[in-house]
C-alpha positions as CSV (number, residue, x, y, z in Angstrom):
1,X,-70.3,-36.1,19.3
2,X,-73.7,-34.8,18.3
3,X,-76.5,-33.2,20.3
4,X,-80.2,-33.3,19.8
5,X,-81.6,-30.2,18.1
6,X,-84.7,-28.6,19.5
7,X,-87.1,-25.9,18.4
8,X,-87.2,-24.8,22.1
9,X,-84.0,-22.8,21.8
10,X,-84.5,-19.1,21.6
11,X,-82.6,-18.0,18.5
12,X,-79.5,-15.8,19.0
13,X,-80.0,-12.1,18.6
14,X,-77.2,-9.5,18.8
15,X,-77.3,-8.0,22.3
16,X,-77.7,-4.3,22.9
17,X,-74.6,-2.2,23.1
18,X,-75.7,-0.7,26.4
19,X,-74.5,-3.0,29.2
20,X,-74.9,-6.1,27.1
21,X,-78.4,-7.4,27.5
22,X,-78.7,-11.1,26.8
23,X,-82.4,-12.0,26.5
24,X,-81.9,-14.3,23.5
25,X,-80.1,-16.9,25.6
26,X,-83.2,-18.2,27.5
27,X,-83.6,-21.9,27.7
28,X,-87.2,-23.3,27.4
29,X,-88.3,-26.0,29.7
30,X,-88.5,-28.4,26.8
31,X,-84.7,-28.6,26.5
32,X,-82.5,-27.4,23.7
33,X,-79.2,-27.8,21.9
34,X,-76.6,-26.8,24.5
35,X,-73.8,-26.7,22.0
36,X,-75.7,-24.2,20.0
37,X,-76.2,-22.1,23.1
38,X,-72.6,-22.5,24.2
39,X,-71.5,-21.3,20.8
40,X,-73.7,-18.2,21.1
41,X,-72.5,-17.4,24.5
42,X,-68.9,-17.9,23.4
43,X,-69.5,-15.0,21.0
44,X,-71.3,-12.8,23.5
45,X,-70.1,-13.4,27.0
46,X,-71.6,-10.4,28.7
47,X,-71.6,-8.2,31.8
48,X,-74.5,-7.3,34.1
49,X,-77.9,-7.8,32.5
50,X,-80.1,-4.7,33.1
51,X,-83.4,-6.7,32.8
52,X,-84.7,-4.9,29.7
53,X,-88.4,-4.2,29.4
54,X,-89.4,-7.8,30.2
55,X,-88.3,-7.8,33.7
56,X,-91.4,-7.4,35.7
57,X,-91.6,-5.9,39.2
58,X,-90.6,-8.2,42.0
59,X,-92.9,-9.4,44.7
60,X,-92.9,-7.1,47.7
61,X,-90.9,-9.4,49.9
62,X,-88.8,-11.0,47.1
63,X,-85.4,-12.0,48.3
64,X,-82.5,-14.0,47.0
65,X,-81.5,-17.3,48.6
66,X,-78.5,-18.6,50.5
67,X,-76.0,-16.0,51.6
68,X,-77.9,-13.2,50.0
69,X,-79.7,-11.3,52.7
70,X,-83.4,-11.6,53.0
71,X,-83.6,-7.9,53.7
72,X,-81.6,-5.5,51.5
73,X,-78.9,-3.7,53.5
74,X,-77.8,-0.1,53.1
75,X,-74.1,0.3,53.7
76,X,-73.0,3.7,55.1
77,X,-71.7,6.0,52.3
78,X,-69.0,7.2,54.8
79,X,-67.0,4.0,54.3
80,X,-63.7,4.9,52.6
81,X,-63.2,3.4,49.2
82,X,-59.8,2.5,47.9
83,X,-59.1,1.0,44.5
84,X,-56.4,-0.8,42.5
85,X,-54.2,1.3,40.2
86,X,-56.3,0.6,37.2
87,X,-59.5,1.2,39.2
88,X,-61.2,-2.0,38.2
89,X,-61.4,-3.5,41.8
90,X,-62.2,-1.4,44.8
91,X,-62.6,-2.0,48.5
92,X,-64.9,-0.1,50.9
93,X,-64.2,-0.4,54.6
94,X,-64.0,1.7,57.7
95,X,-60.6,0.2,58.5
96,X,-57.9,1.9,56.4
97,X,-55.3,-0.7,57.2
98,X,-57.7,-3.5,56.2
99,X,-58.5,-1.7,53.0
100,X,-54.8,-1.3,52.1
101,X,-54.1,-4.9,52.7
102,X,-57.1,-6.0,50.6
103,X,-56.3,-3.6,47.8
104,X,-52.8,-5.2,47.6
105,X,-54.6,-8.6,47.3
106,X,-56.9,-7.2,44.7
107,X,-53.9,-6.1,42.6
108,X,-52.8,-9.8,42.5
109,X,-56.3,-10.7,41.4
110,X,-56.2,-8.2,38.6
111,X,-52.8,-9.7,37.5
112,X,-54.5,-13.1,37.3
113,X,-57.3,-11.7,35.3
114,X,-55.0,-10.1,32.7
115,X,-54.6,-13.5,31.1
116,X,-58.3,-13.7,30.2
117,X,-59.3,-12.8,26.6
118,X,-61.1,-9.5,26.0
119,X,-64.6,-11.0,26.0
120,X,-64.2,-12.5,29.4
121,X,-62.8,-9.3,30.8
122,X,-65.7,-7.5,29.4
123,X,-68.0,-9.9,31.0
124,X,-66.5,-9.1,34.4
125,X,-65.9,-5.4,34.1
126,X,-68.0,-4.2,31.2
127,X,-70.5,-2.6,33.7
128,X,-67.8,-0.7,35.6
129,X,-65.6,-1.2,38.6
130,X,-66.4,-3.9,41.2
131,X,-66.5,-2.7,44.8
132,X,-66.0,-5.2,47.6
133,X,-67.6,-4.3,50.9
134,X,-65.8,-5.4,54.1
135,X,-68.0,-6.9,56.8
136,X,-70.4,-9.6,57.5
137,X,-69.9,-13.3,56.6
138,X,-68.8,-12.8,53.0
139,X,-70.6,-13.7,49.9
140,X,-72.8,-11.6,47.6
141,X,-75.4,-9.3,49.1
142,X,-78.3,-7.2,47.9
143,X,-78.0,-3.4,48.3
144,X,-81.5,-2.6,47.3
145,X,-83.0,-2.5,43.9
146,X,-82.5,-0.6,40.6
147,X,-84.9,2.3,40.2
148,X,-85.8,1.5,36.6
149,X,-85.8,-2.3,36.5
150,X,-86.5,-3.2,40.2
151,X,-83.7,-5.7,39.9
152,X,-81.5,-6.3,43.0
153,X,-78.3,-4.4,43.2
154,X,-75.6,-6.9,44.1
155,X,-72.2,-6.4,45.7
156,X,-69.6,-8.9,46.9
157,X,-68.8,-8.7,50.6
158,X,-65.6,-9.9,52.3
159,X,-65.4,-11.6,55.7
160,X,-62.3,-11.4,57.9
161,X,-61.2,-14.8,56.4
162,X,-61.5,-13.5,52.8
163,X,-58.0,-11.9,52.6
164,X,-56.6,-14.1,49.9
165,X,-56.6,-13.9,46.1
166,X,-58.5,-17.1,45.8
167,X,-61.3,-15.8,48.1
168,X,-61.6,-12.5,46.3
169,X,-61.7,-14.3,43.0
170,X,-64.5,-16.6,44.3
171,X,-66.5,-13.6,45.5
172,X,-66.0,-11.8,42.2
173,X,-67.1,-14.8,40.1
174,X,-70.1,-15.4,42.5
175,X,-71.2,-11.9,41.6
176,X,-70.6,-12.6,37.9
177,X,-72.8,-15.8,38.1
178,X,-75.6,-14.0,40.0
179,X,-75.6,-11.0,37.7
180,X,-76.2,-13.4,34.8
181,X,-78.9,-15.3,36.6
182,X,-80.0,-13.8,40.0
183,X,-82.3,-16.8,40.6
184,X,-79.3,-19.1,41.1
185,X,-78.9,-20.0,44.7
186,X,-75.8,-18.9,46.6
187,X,-74.4,-22.5,46.9
188,X,-74.9,-23.0,43.2
189,X,-73.3,-19.6,42.5
190,X,-70.2,-20.7,44.5
191,X,-70.0,-24.0,42.7
192,X,-70.2,-22.3,39.3
193,X,-67.7,-19.6,40.4
194,X,-65.2,-22.3,41.3
195,X,-65.8,-24.0,38.0
196,X,-65.2,-20.7,36.1
197,X,-62.0,-20.2,38.1
198,X,-60.7,-23.6,37.2
199,X,-61.8,-23.4,33.5
200,X,-60.3,-20.0,33.0
201,X,-57.0,-21.1,34.7
202,X,-57.3,-18.6,37.5
203,X,-56.7,-21.1,40.3
204,X,-55.2,-24.6,40.6
205,X,-57.3,-27.6,41.3
206,X,-57.9,-28.2,45.0
207,X,-54.9,-29.9,46.7
208,X,-57.1,-32.0,49.0
209,X,-60.3,-32.7,47.1
210,X,-63.2,-34.6,48.5
211,X,-64.4,-36.6,45.5
212,X,-67.2,-38.2,47.4
213,X,-69.0,-34.8,47.4
214,X,-71.8,-34.0,45.0
215,X,-70.7,-32.0,41.9
216,X,-73.1,-29.1,42.3
217,X,-74.7,-27.4,45.3
218,X,-74.0,-27.6,49.0
219,X,-72.2,-30.8,50.0
220,X,-71.5,-32.5,53.3
221,X,-67.8,-31.7,52.7
222,X,-68.4,-28.0,52.0
223,X,-71.7,-26.3,52.8
224,X,-70.8,-23.4,50.5
225,X,-70.8,-25.4,47.3
226,X,-68.9,-28.1,45.4
227,X,-65.3,-27.7,44.1
228,X,-66.3,-27.2,40.5
229,X,-63.9,-29.7,39.0
230,X,-66.4,-31.8,37.1
231,X,-68.2,-28.7,35.7
232,X,-64.9,-27.3,34.5
233,X,-64.0,-30.6,32.9
234,X,-67.4,-30.8,31.2
235,X,-66.9,-27.3,29.8
236,X,-63.4,-28.1,28.6
237,X,-64.7,-31.2,26.8
238,X,-67.8,-29.8,25.2
239,X,-67.5,-26.1,24.8
240,X,-66.3,-24.2,21.7
241,X,-64.8,-21.6,24.0
242,X,-63.8,-21.5,27.7
243,X,-66.8,-21.0,29.9
244,X,-69.5,-21.1,27.2
245,X,-71.2,-24.3,28.4
246,X,-71.1,-23.0,31.9
247,X,-72.7,-19.8,30.6
248,X,-75.4,-21.8,28.8
249,X,-76.2,-23.5,32.1
250,X,-76.9,-20.0,33.6
251,X,-79.2,-18.8,30.8
252,X,-82.6,-17.6,31.9
253,X,-86.0,-16.9,30.6
254,X,-88.0,-13.9,31.6
255,X,-91.6,-13.7,33.0
256,X,-92.8,-10.6,34.6
257,X,-96.6,-10.5,34.2
258,X,-97.6,-12.4,37.3
259,X,-95.5,-10.8,40.1
260,X,-92.7,-13.3,39.8
261,X,-89.5,-11.5,39.2
262,X,-87.2,-14.3,38.1
263,X,-88.4,-17.4,36.2
264,X,-85.5,-19.7,35.4
265,X,-85.7,-22.2,32.7
266,X,-84.0,-24.5,35.1
267,X,-81.1,-24.3,37.6
268,X,-77.7,-25.2,36.2
269,X,-78.1,-28.8,37.1
270,X,-81.5,-29.1,35.4
271,X,-80.1,-27.6,32.2
272,X,-77.2,-30.1,32.1
273,X,-79.4,-33.0,33.1
274,X,-82.0,-32.1,30.5
275,X,-79.5,-31.7,27.6
276,X,-77.6,-34.8,28.6
277,X,-80.6,-37.1,29.3
278,X,-79.5,-39.7,26.7
279,X,-82.9,-39.3,24.9
280,X,-80.9,-38.8,21.6
281,X,-78.6,-41.5,20.5
282,X,-75.8,-39.0,19.8
283,X,-75.8,-37.3,23.1
284,X,-74.1,-38.9,26.1
285,X,-76.0,-39.3,29.3
286,X,-74.9,-37.3,32.3
287,X,-74.2,-40.6,34.1
288,X,-71.9,-41.5,31.3
289,X,-70.1,-38.2,31.5
290,X,-69.6,-38.6,35.2
291,X,-68.1,-42.0,34.6
292,X,-65.8,-40.7,31.8
293,X,-64.6,-37.9,34.0
294,X,-63.7,-40.3,36.8
295,X,-61.9,-42.6,34.4
296,X,-59.9,-39.8,32.9
297,X,-58.9,-38.4,36.3
298,X,-57.1,-41.6,37.2
299,X,-55.7,-42.4,33.8
300,X,-52.5,-40.5,34.3
301,X,-49.8,-40.6,37.0
302,X,-50.4,-36.9,37.7
303,X,-54.1,-37.4,38.2
304,X,-53.7,-40.4,40.5
305,X,-51.1,-38.5,42.6
306,X,-53.8,-36.0,43.6
307,X,-56.5,-38.6,44.5
308,X,-57.3,-39.3,48.1
309,X,-57.4,-43.1,48.0
310,X,-59.6,-44.3,50.9
311,X,-58.0,-47.7,50.8
312,X,-54.3,-47.9,49.6
313,X,-52.7,-51.1,50.6
314,X,-51.3,-54.4,49.3
315,X,-53.7,-56.7,47.4
316,X,-54.9,-59.4,49.9
317,X,-53.9,-63.0,49.3
318,X,-57.1,-64.3,50.6
319,X,-60.7,-63.1,50.1
320,X,-61.5,-60.0,52.1
321,X,-64.4,-57.7,52.6
322,X,-64.0,-53.9,53.2
323,X,-66.5,-51.2,54.1
324,X,-66.0,-47.9,52.3
325,X,-64.2,-45.4,54.5
326,X,-66.4,-42.4,53.6
327,X,-70.0,-42.5,52.3
328,X,-70.5,-41.2,48.7
329,X,-73.0,-38.5,47.9
330,X,-75.0,-38.7,44.7
331,X,-72.7,-37.8,41.7
332,X,-69.6,-38.2,43.9
333,X,-66.9,-40.9,43.6
334,X,-64.6,-42.8,45.9
335,X,-61.2,-44.1,45.1
336,X,-59.4,-47.3,46.2
337,X,-56.0,-48.7,45.2
338,X,-54.4,-52.1,45.8
339,X,-50.7,-52.7,45.1
340,X,-50.0,-56.2,43.7
341,X,-46.7,-57.6,44.7
342,X,-44.6,-59.2,41.9
343,X,-44.9,-62.7,43.5
344,X,-48.6,-62.4,44.3
345,X,-50.1,-65.8,43.6
346,X,-53.3,-64.5,42.0
347,X,-54.1,-65.2,38.3
348,X,-57.4,-63.4,38.4
349,X,-59.4,-61.3,40.8
350,X,-63.1,-61.2,41.6
351,X,-64.4,-57.8,42.8
352,X,-67.9,-57.2,44.0
353,X,-69.8,-54.3,45.5
354,X,-73.0,-54.3,47.5
355,X,-75.0,-51.2,48.7
356,X,-78.4,-50.2,49.8
357,X,-81.4,-50.6,47.4
358,X,-82.1,-46.9,47.1
359,X,-78.7,-46.1,45.6
360,X,-77.1,-46.8,42.2
361,X,-73.4,-47.2,41.7
362,X,-71.2,-47.4,38.6
363,X,-67.8,-49.1,39.1
364,X,-64.7,-49.4,37.0
365,X,-61.2,-50.8,37.5
366,X,-57.9,-49.8,36.0
367,X,-55.0,-52.2,35.8
368,X,-51.5,-50.6,35.9
369,X,-48.1,-51.8,35.2
370,X,-45.0,-51.2,37.3
371,X,-44.4,-47.8,35.6
372,X,-47.9,-46.6,36.4
373,X,-49.2,-46.9,32.8
374,X,-52.7,-48.1,32.3
375,X,-52.8,-51.6,30.8
376,X,-56.6,-51.6,30.5
377,X,-59.7,-50.2,32.0
378,X,-62.6,-52.5,32.9
379,X,-66.1,-51.1,33.3
380,X,-68.4,-53.2,35.4
381,X,-71.9,-53.9,34.2
382,X,-74.5,-51.2,35.0
383,X,-77.3,-52.7,37.2
384,X,-80.6,-51.0,36.8
385,X,-82.0,-51.6,40.2
386,X,-79.9,-54.4,41.7
387,X,-77.8,-53.2,44.7
388,X,-74.9,-55.5,43.6
389,X,-72.3,-55.6,40.9
390,X,-69.3,-57.8,40.3
391,X,-66.7,-58.7,37.7
392,X,-63.7,-60.9,37.3
393,X,-60.4,-59.3,36.3
394,X,-58.4,-61.8,34.4
395,X,-54.8,-62.0,33.0
396,X,-53.1,-60.3,35.9
397,X,-49.6,-61.0,34.6
398,X,-47.6,-57.7,34.6
399,X,-50.2,-55.9,36.7
400,X,-48.6,-54.0,39.6
401,X,-51.5,-52.1,41.0
402,X,-55.3,-51.9,40.6
403,X,-57.3,-48.6,40.9
404,X,-61.0,-48.8,41.6
405,X,-63.5,-46.0,41.3
406,X,-67.1,-46.2,42.5
407,X,-69.6,-43.5,41.5
408,X,-72.9,-42.9,43.3
409,X,-75.5,-41.9,40.7
410,X,-78.4,-41.4,43.2
411,X,-81.7,-43.1,43.7
412,X,-82.6,-45.3,40.7
413,X,-86.3,-44.3,41.2
414,X,-85.7,-40.6,40.9
415,X,-83.0,-38.6,39.0
416,X,-80.7,-36.7,41.3
417,X,-81.5,-33.1,41.8
418,X,-79.4,-31.1,44.2
419,X,-82.3,-28.8,45.0
420,X,-84.3,-31.7,46.4
421,X,-82.0,-32.3,49.3
422,X,-81.0,-33.2,51.8
423,X,-79.9,-36.2,49.8
424,X,-78.3,-39.3,51.3
425,X,-74.7,-40.3,50.9
426,X,-74.2,-44.1,50.7
427,X,-71.5,-46.5,51.7
428,X,-70.8,-49.8,50.0
429,X,-69.3,-53.1,50.9
430,X,-66.4,-54.3,48.8
431,X,-65.4,-57.9,48.3
432,X,-61.9,-58.6,46.9
433,X,-61.3,-62.3,46.2
434,X,-58.0,-63.4,44.4
435,X,-58.2,-66.7,42.4
436,X,-55.5,-69.1,41.3
437,X,-54.8,-70.3,37.7
438,X,-57.3,-73.2,38.1
439,X,-60.2,-70.8,38.9
440,X,-60.3,-71.6,42.6
441,X,-60.2,-69.0,45.4
442,X,-57.0,-68.6,47.3
């Protein structure tokens, strides 16, 4: 797999030894070679960026989005701070019992982080211990600004419900994401944090996923952010080292001469969409990557066992129309499964989907034998603007079940961008029509 080269990439420059400044990893708006960027980041995964000399002063009322407070807060210095044995994670609270309980949880978090390689641990702790503040609604908050760089000072805060290792990991990695690019919104930071967690093997995939949700940003299923599964998969398939493609998607360019503190070269989704636009013959489109991910998820018995099939019932013996149980957000996918009885009279099967005109779906079907092995995968044609697609699945001998996946790729008139929400989820109408050996409908 090759990627388009571009002169827009800022060449890699060794970062400064003091707190690991990465200025060389900016991405110009014209797009760039993301594999080259990922390779650079794999060599220099870094901790907090101190802004350097290019970070201009912020606007007077500058604030960070989402769960970051519009007004910086000053936490009382009287709050007692308690730390883990190695002192890398600390908790500050006015409730000693709560601190003790959270420190015990933080010890478990440190044990999970021990499995990371040195560069990743340096990325998280190279700037010193991380202190969690107890109180508020959780997330990452601004505690004012650095005196020399005018950058926001960020700290993870824990809500009463954040008393688990998974929650502390999420807050810690949200902080990591925002330190690398403070212009990322809080919902994108949560999505990226969850992707890092999965990619680094710190957590298991969600037990009850909502695949119909968008893959980045706030979703109707979870307003805090997406579950990160697609982003982690993308990093695993295309990165030279764990997390490097995710890091490339967080790269930033600096501009401080016009009162704007942070000028991103694009949010993570923009970076991925730009680099996987399909403009170069060797680079897959993001649409294609979403389809590959969905097919791969259902290609193993283990993957299928974790899928929430919205329809899971015997294959009908007469033509039948079904409305999708849950609407699908752009970049989301829905799953259906039909069990085909051994004496089912069908020799072939017509499957058709219809949806609203301002949506675009890609559909595939996998035919499985009685042991759950994939006999073959059929990709339906990709309509450009037609709200309809259909295909005939032939040679059903030996087929014990059929798995369908339908991916919503957004409005055909405008590429999907999670920042331009609220976006519309869409349902579809499915027609399943079995046919006999003579080509007639049953």
